[in-house]
N, CA, C and O atoms as a DFTB+ gen file, in Angstrom:
476 C
 N C O
     1  1       0.799      -1.201       0.229
     2  2      -0.138       0.015      -0.118
     3  2       0.788       1.021      -0.301
     4  3       1.865       0.656       0.171
     5  1       0.849       2.213      -0.817
     6  2       1.129       3.315      -0.673
     7  2       0.313       4.599      -0.027
     8  3      -0.683       5.016      -0.619
     9  1       0.699       5.136       1.044
    10  2       0.344       5.902       2.129
    11  2      -0.503       7.187       0.937
    12  3       0.009       7.261      -0.180
    13  1      -1.523       7.958       1.181
    14  2      -1.975       9.031       0.485
    15  2      -1.538       9.943       1.125
    16  3      -1.860      10.031       2.310
    17  1      -0.649      10.926       0.518
    18  2      -0.237      12.251       0.372
    19  2      -0.652      13.459      -0.252
    20  3       0.444      13.797      -0.701
    21  1      -1.297      14.199      -0.545
    22  2      -1.550      15.216      -1.265
    23  2      -0.361      15.494      -2.496
    24  3      -0.508      15.287      -3.701
    25  1       0.726      15.970      -1.870
    26  2       2.201      16.294      -2.651
    27  2       2.726      15.356      -2.839
    28  3       3.950      15.452      -2.924
    29  1       2.061      13.875      -3.015
    30  2       3.336      12.659      -3.231
    31  2       3.294      12.876      -4.642
    32  3       2.458      13.615      -5.161
    33  1       4.304      12.160      -5.377
    34  2       4.855      12.283      -6.640
    35  2       4.216      10.655      -7.406
    36  3       4.849       9.600      -7.393
    37  1       3.166      10.812      -7.872
    38  2       2.409       9.647      -8.115
    39  2       2.448       9.306      -9.539
    40  3       2.395      10.174     -10.410
    41  1       2.564       7.743      -9.850
    42  2       3.162       7.262     -11.210
    43  2       1.434       7.197     -11.862
    44  3       0.318       6.959     -11.401
    45  1       2.049       7.575     -13.230
    46  2       0.718       8.012     -14.067
    47  2      -0.769       7.246     -13.578
    48  3      -1.802       7.885     -13.381
    49  1      -0.620       5.358     -13.389
    50  2      -1.621       4.605     -12.838
    51  2      -2.227       5.371     -12.072
    52  3      -3.354       5.772     -12.364
    53  1      -1.618       5.722     -10.960
    54  2      -2.010       6.420      -9.339
    55  2      -2.960       7.235     -10.038
    56  3      -4.180       7.073     -10.048
    57  1      -2.076       8.425     -10.818
    58  2      -2.756       9.992     -10.634
    59  2      -4.021       9.746     -11.904
    60  3      -4.782      10.695     -12.092
    61  1      -4.123       9.062     -12.354
    62  2      -5.633       8.386     -13.064
    63  2      -6.461       8.004     -11.766
    64  3      -7.044       9.011     -11.365
    65  1      -6.633       7.251     -11.228
    66  2      -7.283       7.009      -9.808
    67  2      -7.530       8.205      -8.935
    68  3      -8.630       8.533      -8.492
    69  1      -6.552       8.732      -8.765
    70  2      -6.257       9.624      -7.658
    71  2      -7.690      11.382      -8.395
    72  3      -8.344      12.283      -7.870
    73  1      -7.336      10.727     -10.155
    74  2      -8.734      12.179     -10.518
    75  2      -9.879      11.446     -10.567
    76  3     -10.935      12.037     -10.793
    77  1      -9.869      10.323     -10.405
    78  2     -11.440       9.859     -10.487
    79  2     -11.875      10.090      -8.567
    80  3     -13.021      10.249      -8.147
    81  1     -10.744      10.048      -7.794
    82  2     -11.314      10.180      -6.516
    83  2     -11.465      11.504      -6.513
    84  3     -12.344      11.769      -5.693
    85  1     -11.028      12.517      -7.043
    86  2     -11.665      13.511      -6.424
    87  2     -12.852      13.783      -6.804
    88  3     -13.317      14.843      -6.383
    89  1     -13.591      13.047      -7.584
    90  2     -14.798      13.151      -8.282
    91  2     -15.867      12.226      -7.311
    92  3     -17.031      12.147      -7.705
    93  1     -15.604      11.751      -6.453
    94  2     -15.906      10.847      -5.568
    95  2     -15.986      11.898      -4.026
    96  3     -14.951      12.264      -3.470
    97  1     -17.458      12.289      -3.480
    98  2     -17.792      13.473      -2.325
    99  2     -17.770      12.757      -1.210
   100  3     -17.980      11.546      -1.147
   101  1     -17.486      13.569      -0.202
   102  2     -17.664      13.021       1.106
   103  2     -19.039      13.654       1.802
   104  3     -19.209      14.850       2.036
   105  1     -19.835      12.747       2.038
   106  2     -21.623      13.697       2.265
   107  2     -21.107      14.063       3.615
   108  3     -22.115      14.167       4.313
   109  1     -20.030      14.317       4.356
   110  2     -19.835      14.530       5.624
   111  2     -19.260      15.995       5.667
   112  3     -19.651      16.690       6.605
   113  1     -18.323      16.587       4.707
   114  2     -18.027      17.674       4.797
   115  2     -18.330      18.330       3.217
   116  3     -18.325      19.531       2.945
   117  1     -18.546      17.388       2.428
   118  2     -19.350      18.129       1.372
   119  2     -18.251      18.124       0.029
   120  3     -18.596      18.333      -1.134
   121  1     -16.704      17.802       0.536
   122  2     -15.526      18.276      -0.288
   123  2     -15.446      16.618      -0.874
   124  3     -16.312      15.776      -0.636
   125  1     -14.202      16.383      -1.685
   126  2     -14.123      15.460      -2.069
   127  2     -13.020      14.434      -1.136
   128  3     -12.317      14.905      -0.241
   129  1     -13.011      12.992      -1.511
   130  2     -12.351      12.282      -0.423
   131  2     -11.076      12.195      -0.102
   132  3     -10.464      11.573       0.766
   133  1     -10.643      13.234      -1.311
   134  2      -9.088      13.053      -0.825
   135  2      -8.659      14.192      -0.099
   136  3      -7.860      14.204       0.837
   137  1      -9.457      15.468      -0.780
   138  2      -9.256      16.430       0.362
   139  2      -9.726      16.303       2.091
   140  3      -9.090      16.718       3.060
   141  1     -10.708      15.770       2.077
   142  2     -11.530      15.165       3.530
   143  2     -10.929      14.404       4.297
   144  3     -11.289      14.168       5.450
   145  1      -9.655      13.797       3.576
   146  2      -8.876      13.110       4.702
   147  2      -9.417      11.597       4.529
   148  3      -8.703      10.781       5.112
   149  1     -10.467      11.080       3.887
   150  2     -10.708       9.579       3.992
   151  2      -9.949       8.434       2.998
   152  3     -10.231       7.237       2.944
   153  1      -9.000       9.082       2.298
   154  2      -8.195       8.117       1.730
   155  2      -7.048       7.917       2.571
   156  3      -6.411       8.857       3.046
   157  1      -6.821       6.910       2.730
   158  2      -5.499       6.884       3.699
   159  2      -4.628       6.099       2.752
   160  3      -3.500       6.574       2.617
   161  1      -4.848       5.187       2.180
   162  2      -3.650       4.546       1.217
   163  2      -4.453       4.025       0.250
   164  3      -5.673       3.883       0.331
   165  1      -3.572       3.671      -0.898
   166  2      -3.861       2.540      -1.921
   167  2      -3.144       2.022      -2.582
   168  3      -1.938       2.169      -2.382
   169  1      -3.657       1.143      -3.718
   170  2      -2.308      -0.123      -4.291
   171  2      -3.337       0.139      -5.658
   172  3      -4.559       0.283      -5.642
   173  1      -2.367       0.149      -6.892
   174  2      -3.115       0.152      -8.073
   175  2      -2.264      -0.849      -9.208
   176  3      -1.188      -0.467      -9.666
   177  1      -2.777      -1.958      -9.538
   178  2      -2.335      -3.195     -10.114
   179  2      -2.616      -2.868     -11.392
   180  3      -2.519      -1.715     -11.814
   181  1      -2.987      -3.879     -12.101
   182  2      -3.146      -4.090     -13.917
   183  2      -4.450      -4.428     -13.781
   184  3      -5.036      -4.303     -14.857
   185  1      -5.305      -4.893     -12.697
   186  2      -6.696      -4.896     -13.248
   187  2      -7.204      -5.001     -11.384
   188  3      -8.168      -5.678     -11.025
   189  1      -6.609      -4.451     -10.724
   190  2      -6.716      -4.952      -9.344
   191  2      -6.416      -3.323      -8.192
   192  3      -5.381      -2.722      -7.904
   193  1      -7.738      -3.121      -7.845
   194  2      -7.243      -1.167      -6.864
   195  2      -7.853      -1.873      -5.621
   196  3      -8.768      -2.689      -5.509
   197  1      -6.923      -1.197      -4.616
   198  2      -7.035      -1.395      -3.071
   199  2      -7.007       0.059      -3.004
   200  3      -6.277       0.848      -3.604
   201  1      -8.097       0.303      -2.020
   202  2      -8.167       1.415      -1.420
   203  2      -8.184       1.099       0.159
   204  3      -8.822       0.099       0.488
   205  1      -7.468       1.941       1.303
   206  2      -7.783       2.021       2.654
   207  2      -8.306       3.143       2.859
   208  3      -7.671       4.181       2.673
   209  1      -9.793       3.121       3.358
   210  2     -10.132       4.645       4.263
   211  2      -9.557       4.573       5.387
   212  3      -8.862       3.665       5.842
   213  1     -10.057       6.199       6.132
   214  2      -9.443       6.217       7.163
   215  2     -10.120       6.118       8.157
   216  3     -10.392       7.099       8.850
   217  1     -10.588       4.730       8.462
   218  2     -11.625       4.489       9.687
   219  2     -11.248       3.088      10.032
   220  3     -10.371       2.438       9.464
   221  1     -12.072       2.649      11.117
   222  2     -12.059       1.717      12.099
   223  2     -13.423       0.974      11.568
   224  3     -14.159       1.832      11.082
   225  1     -13.905      -0.113      11.511
   226  2     -14.846      -0.526      10.969
   227  2     -14.926      -1.291      12.670
   228  3     -14.056      -1.851      13.337
   229  1     -16.791      -0.917      13.020
   230  2     -17.032      -1.742      14.605
   231  2     -18.493      -1.966      14.567
   232  3     -19.353      -1.210      15.020
   233  1     -18.641      -2.935      14.056
   234  2     -20.501      -3.480      14.556
   235  2     -21.152      -2.620      15.081
   236  3     -22.136      -2.110      14.547
   237  1     -20.615      -2.248      16.467
   238  2     -21.595      -1.144      17.302
   239  2     -21.808      -0.186      16.769
   240  3     -22.886       0.251      16.366
   241  1     -20.655       0.300      16.703
   242  2     -21.061       1.731      16.151
   243  2     -21.068       1.677      14.503
   244  3     -21.199       2.740      13.897
   245  1     -20.965       0.785      13.982
   246  2     -21.584       1.023      12.223
   247  2     -23.184       0.674      12.514
   248  3     -23.805       0.567      11.457
   249  1     -24.010       0.467      13.729
   250  2     -25.565       0.336      14.070
   251  2     -26.129       1.424      13.962
   252  3     -27.184       1.748      13.418
   253  1     -25.021       2.238      14.763
   254  2     -25.769       3.734      15.325
   255  2     -25.077       5.139      14.889
   256  3     -25.563       6.202      15.277
   257  1     -24.221       5.109      14.279
   258  2     -23.282       6.164      13.327
   259  2     -23.776       6.976      12.558
   260  3     -24.431       6.248      11.812
   261  1     -23.881       7.733      12.307
   262  2     -24.144       8.374      11.303
   263  2     -23.213       8.539       9.987
   264  3     -23.524       8.602       8.798
   265  1     -21.871       8.588      10.682
   266  2     -20.741       8.828       9.870
   267  2     -21.015       7.036       9.401
   268  3     -20.185       6.981       8.493
   269  1     -21.441       6.057       9.440
   270  2     -21.394       4.899       9.118
   271  2     -21.873       4.893       7.593
   272  3     -21.307       4.547       6.556
   273  1     -23.106       5.400       7.858
   274  2     -23.915       5.916       6.447
   275  2     -23.254       6.042       5.815
   276  3     -23.081       5.233       4.904
   277  1     -22.425       7.293       5.989
   278  2     -21.228       8.180       4.850
   279  2     -20.533       7.582       4.036
   280  3     -20.448       7.647       2.810
   281  1     -19.753       6.656       5.222
   282  2     -18.253       5.488       4.702
   283  2     -19.160       4.480       3.876
   284  3     -18.536       3.833       3.035
   285  1     -20.565       4.224       3.968
   286  2     -21.061       3.109       3.166
   287  2     -21.455       4.065       2.122
   288  3     -21.267       3.403       1.101
   289  1     -21.769       4.903       1.854
   290  2     -22.088       5.935       0.848
   291  2     -20.392       6.066      -0.432
   292  3     -20.209       5.921      -1.640
   293  1     -19.689       6.345       0.549
   294  2     -18.382       6.366      -0.005
   295  2     -17.752       5.327      -0.802
   296  3     -17.146       5.464      -1.865
   297  1     -18.018       4.096      -0.032
   298  2     -17.334       2.618      -0.785
   299  2     -18.369       2.320      -1.952
   300  3     -18.123       1.995      -3.114
   301  1     -19.469       2.499      -1.393
   302  2     -20.392       2.150      -2.879
   303  2     -20.203       3.167      -3.866
   304  3     -19.927       2.617      -4.933
   305  1     -20.231       4.444      -3.976
   306  2     -19.559       5.410      -4.809
   307  2     -17.980       4.744      -5.523
   308  3     -17.709       4.598      -6.715
   309  1     -17.311       4.501      -4.570
   310  2     -16.132       4.527      -5.378
   311  2     -16.000       2.835      -6.332
   312  3     -15.328       2.658      -7.348
   313  1     -16.804       1.857      -5.660
   314  2     -16.594       0.475      -6.539
   315  2     -17.708       0.973      -7.475
   316  3     -17.386       0.449      -8.541
   317  1     -18.806       1.662      -7.696
   318  2     -19.559       2.085      -8.805
   319  2     -18.560       2.501     -10.093
   320  3     -18.528       2.051     -11.238
   321  1     -17.691       3.628      -9.384
   322  2     -16.882       4.391     -10.197
   323  2     -15.305       3.589     -10.649
   324  3     -14.453       4.187     -11.305
   325  1     -15.128       2.097     -10.140
   326  2     -14.083       1.635     -10.899
   327  2     -14.045       0.340     -11.106
   328  3     -13.107      -0.317     -11.557
   329  1     -15.492      -0.155     -10.635
   330  2     -15.682      -1.771     -11.105
   331  2     -16.134      -1.916     -12.251
   332  3     -17.224      -1.425     -12.546
   333  1     -15.420      -2.596     -13.110
   334  2     -15.706      -3.397     -14.295
   335  2     -15.468      -1.949     -15.466
   336  3     -15.096      -2.050     -16.635
   337  1     -15.760      -0.847     -14.836
   338  2     -15.301       0.268     -15.950
   339  2     -13.416       0.643     -16.004
   340  3     -12.830       1.160     -16.955
   341  1     -12.882       0.255     -14.870
   342  2     -11.421       0.566     -14.890
   343  2     -10.800      -0.624     -14.429
   344  3      -9.738      -0.956     -14.955
   345  1     -11.238      -1.235     -13.636
   346  2     -10.635      -2.280     -12.521
   347  2     -11.755      -3.444     -12.756
   348  3     -12.969      -3.283     -12.878
   349  1     -10.825      -4.966     -12.793
   350  2     -12.088      -6.276     -12.554
   351  2     -12.150      -6.540     -11.136
   352  3     -13.104      -7.264     -10.849
   353  1     -11.254      -6.092      -9.906
   354  2     -11.352      -6.089      -8.599
   355  2     -10.902      -5.127      -8.165
   356  3      -9.764      -4.669      -8.259
   357  1     -12.181      -4.605      -7.433
   358  2     -12.112      -3.490      -6.376
   359  2     -12.322      -3.644      -5.118
   360  3     -13.501      -3.794      -4.795
   361  1     -10.921      -3.660      -3.659
   362  2     -11.013      -4.145      -2.564
   363  2     -10.843      -2.685      -1.860
   364  3      -9.859      -1.999      -2.137
   365  1     -11.753      -2.266      -1.013
   366  2     -11.757      -1.238      -0.077
   367  2     -11.535      -1.680       1.628
   368  3     -12.431      -2.255       2.246
   369  1     -10.333      -1.347       2.197
   370  2     -10.462      -1.775       3.381
   371  2     -10.703      -0.624       4.576
   372  3     -10.925       0.536       4.232
   373  1     -10.657      -0.950       5.838
   374  2     -10.359       0.141       6.647
   375  2      -8.793       0.162       7.361
   376  3      -7.788      -0.404       6.932
   377  1      -8.898       0.800       8.291
   378  2      -7.166       0.792       8.954
   379  2      -6.840      -0.500       9.762
   380  3      -5.763      -0.727      10.312
   381  1      -7.905      -1.292       9.750
   382  2      -7.281      -2.623      10.449
   383  2      -7.511      -3.695       9.095
   384  3      -7.911      -4.841       9.307
   385  1      -7.280      -3.309       7.976
   386  2      -7.085      -4.321       7.206
   387  2      -8.245      -5.110       6.749
   388  3      -8.055      -6.092       6.031
   389  1      -9.511      -4.735       7.132
   390  2     -10.776      -5.362       7.196
   391  2     -11.136      -4.790       6.054
   392  3     -11.085      -3.580       5.836
   393  1     -11.702      -6.070       4.897
   394  2     -12.659      -5.491       3.853
   395  2     -13.883      -5.157       4.338
   396  3     -14.457      -5.883       5.150
   397  1     -14.401      -4.031       3.890
   398  2     -15.464      -3.291       4.334
   399  2     -16.423      -3.158       2.907
   400  3     -17.647      -3.054       2.986
   401  1     -15.571      -3.180       1.383
   402  2     -16.429      -3.119       0.351
   403  2     -15.521      -4.190      -0.677
   404  3     -14.292      -4.234      -0.728
   405  1     -16.252      -4.828      -1.282
   406  2     -15.371      -5.537      -2.337
   407  2     -16.364      -5.861      -3.231
   408  3     -17.530      -6.125      -2.938
   409  1     -15.677      -5.823      -4.772
   410  2     -15.992      -6.354      -5.883
   411  2     -15.264      -7.185      -6.565
   412  3     -14.181      -6.763      -6.973
   413  1     -15.636      -8.496      -6.852
   414  2     -14.597      -9.225      -7.604
   415  2     -15.147      -9.610      -9.395
   416  3     -16.287      -9.289      -9.729
   417  1     -14.559     -10.040     -10.019
   418  2     -15.354     -10.301     -11.122
   419  2     -14.636     -11.337     -11.909
   420  3     -13.864     -11.341     -12.868
   421  1     -15.157     -12.157     -11.180
   422  2     -14.949     -13.676     -11.432
   423  2     -15.330     -14.841     -12.635
   424  3     -15.139     -16.054     -12.722
   425  1     -16.179     -13.478     -13.797
   426  2     -16.838     -14.079     -14.610
   427  2     -16.510     -13.742     -15.814
   428  3     -16.819     -14.288     -16.873
   429  1     -15.646     -12.492     -15.555
   430  2     -14.952     -11.880     -16.732
   431  2     -16.218     -11.034     -17.836
   432  3     -16.489     -11.127     -19.034
   433  1     -16.743     -10.232     -16.712
   434  2     -18.102      -9.761     -17.493
   435  2     -17.316      -8.211     -17.759
   436  3     -16.295      -7.810     -17.199
   437  1     -18.165      -7.478     -18.826
   438  2     -17.638      -6.187     -19.375
   439  2     -18.332      -5.322     -19.007
   440  3     -19.179      -5.778     -18.239
   441  1     -18.474      -3.710     -19.233
   442  2     -19.151      -3.208     -18.438
   443  2     -20.339      -3.120     -19.667
   444  3     -21.415      -2.579     -19.414
   445  1     -20.025      -3.761     -21.172
   446  2     -20.896      -4.096     -21.575
   447  2     -21.993      -4.886     -21.579
   448  3     -23.103      -4.712     -22.084
   449  1     -21.587      -5.683     -21.017
   450  2     -22.391      -7.004     -20.141
   451  2     -23.829      -6.749     -19.189
   452  3     -24.829      -7.451     -19.041
   453  1     -23.477      -5.541     -18.680
   454  2     -24.469      -4.798     -17.766
   455  2     -24.906      -3.594     -17.740
   456  3     -25.599      -3.155     -16.822
   457  1     -24.458      -2.783     -18.986
   458  2     -25.194      -1.504     -19.426
   459  2     -26.508      -1.892     -19.809
   460  3     -26.961      -2.927     -20.298
   461  1     -27.026      -0.768     -19.454
   462  2     -28.498      -0.212     -20.067
   463  2     -28.862       0.320     -20.889
   464  3     -30.063       0.219     -21.137
   465  1     -27.972       1.199     -21.772
   466  2     -27.757       2.333     -22.549
   467  2     -28.133       0.975     -23.836
   468  3     -27.623      -0.145     -23.817
   469  1     -28.994       1.409     -24.716
   470  2     -29.111       0.828     -25.940
   471  2     -30.102      -0.450     -25.891
   472  3     -30.162      -1.249     -26.825
   473  1     -31.015      -0.587     -24.494
   474  2     -31.585      -1.484     -24.351
   475  2     -33.398      -1.214     -24.334
   476  3     -34.162      -2.166     -24.177
């Protein structure tokens, strides 16, 4: 994992991912997830993206905390933005390295297979 730091020099493939993450809104702050400090780190491979979010998941907190809803929205938005369109596998982890969002394209689907455009 590469720790996310705004002023770090990133390889081109990471820059592409970071540009897309700038479009994901943090519902708590209203800013993007990079500026709000939600992204702790990332790892970009050929067909796999791994992102670590700057929180720890706790079942009892997730049942009662409003922030849990915000994190769920962020996780969903990240998976929607990257799954199939840019990566076959997307994994999102908390700071304890616990998976909190997983998309695995085990059957080799393409975006055209699920697109509703032209239907």
